[in-house]
C-alpha positions as CSV (number, residue, x, y, z in Angstrom):
1,Q,9.9,-10.2,12.3
2,V,6.4,-9.1,10.8
3,Q,4.1,-11.1,8.7
4,L,1.8,-8.9,6.3
5,V,-1.3,-10.2,4.5
6,E,-3.0,-7.8,2.1
7,S,-6.6,-7.7,1.1
8,G,-9.1,-5.7,-0.7
9,G,-8.1,-6.1,-4.3
10,G,-10.3,-6.6,-7.4
11,S,-11.6,-5.8,-10.7
12,V,-13.3,-2.5,-11.2
13,Q,-14.2,0.0,-13.8
14,A,-12.4,3.1,-14.2
15,G,-13.7,6.0,-12.0
16,D,-14.5,3.3,-9.2
17,S,-12.8,3.1,-5.8
18,L,-11.3,0.3,-4.0
19,R,-9.8,0.0,-0.4
20,L,-6.7,-1.9,0.2
21,S,-5.9,-3.1,3.7
22,C,-2.8,-4.6,5.2
23,A,-2.8,-6.8,8.6
24,A,0.4,-7.1,10.3
25,S,1.5,-9.8,12.9
26,G,4.5,-10.5,14.8
27,R,6.7,-7.7,16.2
28,P,4.7,-4.4,17.2
29,F,3.1,-2.7,14.3
30,R,3.9,0.5,15.6
31,T,7.6,0.0,15.2
32,Y,7.4,-0.4,11.7
33,R,7.5,2.3,8.9
34,M,5.0,1.2,6.3
35,G,4.4,1.5,2.7
36,W,2.8,0.3,-0.3
37,Y,4.3,-0.8,-3.7
38,R,2.9,-1.8,-7.1
39,R,4.1,-3.9,-9.7
40,A,2.4,-3.7,-13.3
41,P,3.3,-5.9,-16.0
42,G,6.4,-4.7,-18.1
43,K,7.0,-1.7,-15.6
44,A,9.4,-1.1,-12.9
45,D,8.3,-1.4,-9.4
46,E,6.8,1.8,-7.9
47,L,6.7,3.0,-4.4
48,V,3.1,4.3,-4.1
49,V,3.0,5.8,-0.5
50,D,5.3,5.8,2.4
51,I,4.1,6.4,5.9
52,R,6.3,6.6,9.0
53,R,5.9,4.8,12.3
54,S,4.7,8.1,13.7
55,G,2.1,8.5,11.0
56,D,3.7,11.0,9.2
57,I,3.3,10.8,5.2
58,T,6.6,11.2,3.6
59,Y,5.7,10.2,0.2
60,Y,3.0,9.9,-2.4
61,L,3.6,8.7,-6.2
62,D,2.8,11.7,-8.2
63,S,0.2,9.9,-10.3
64,V,-2.0,9.0,-7.2
65,K,-1.9,12.1,-5.5
66,G,-5.2,13.4,-4.7
67,R,-6.7,9.9,-5.4
68,F,-5.1,7.7,-2.9
69,T,-5.0,8.1,0.8
70,I,-3.0,6.1,3.0
71,S,-3.8,5.5,7.0
72,R,-2.6,3.2,9.7
73,D,-4.1,2.2,12.7
74,N,-1.4,1.2,15.3
75,A,-3.9,0.0,17.8
76,K,-5.2,-2.7,15.3
77,D,-2.1,-3.5,13.6
78,T,-3.6,-2.4,10.2
79,M,-2.6,-0.2,7.3
80,S,-5.2,0.9,4.4
81,L,-5.0,2.3,1.1
82,Q,-8.1,4.3,-0.1
83,M,-8.0,4.2,-3.7
84,N,-10.6,6.6,-5.5
85,S,-11.1,7.7,-9.1
86,L,-9.2,4.7,-10.2
87,K,-7.8,4.6,-13.7
88,P,-6.5,1.7,-15.9
89,E,-2.8,2.8,-15.2
90,D,-3.5,1.8,-11.8
91,T,-3.9,-1.7,-12.6
92,A,-1.0,-3.7,-10.8
93,V,-0.2,-6.1,-8.0
94,Y,-0.1,-4.1,-4.9
95,Y,2.2,-5.0,-2.2
96,C,2.4,-3.9,1.6
97,A,5.6,-3.4,3.0
98,A,7.2,-2.8,6.4
99,G,10.5,-1.3,7.3
100,A,12.4,-1.4,10.7
101,S,13.5,2.1,10.2
102,D,12.0,5.2,9.1
103,Y,14.8,5.4,6.4
104,G,16.2,3.0,3.9
105,P,14.7,0.0,2.2
106,F,11.8,-1.9,3.4
107,D,12.6,-5.2,5.1
108,Y,9.1,-7.1,4.8
109,W,6.5,-7.6,2.2
110,G,3.0,-9.2,1.8
111,Q,2.2,-11.5,-0.9
112,G,0.5,-8.9,-3.1
113,T,-3.1,-8.3,-4.0
114,Q,-4.2,-7.8,-7.5
115,V,-5.9,-4.5,-8.5
116,T,-7.5,-4.3,-12.1
117,V,-8.9,-1.4,-13.6
118,S,-10.8,-1.5,-16.8
119,S,-11.8,1.5,-18.9
């Protein structure tokens, strides 16, 4: 099992940047596929980005391509999401997720961190 803790959320203006981090503890971080989801009021949950254990990035949500960048540091048990050129529609609670397999659903979730972008 792995425990996930997100940090780095906040309130910013459109066009600003934020960097979210996810710290993992428990089983070795390198054994987990990782991802970021987001949940906005009145909207369905969205998978934002998905990164395999190898570091291969298998998915970026179309609306964040070119603006968001995911990275993972298996030596430090951390994952980051650099978010640039933020838009009001990026406003959501962002959740870190971990999966025991490179395929299928994620198994573990953090508590979420709020990102609010005002115009």
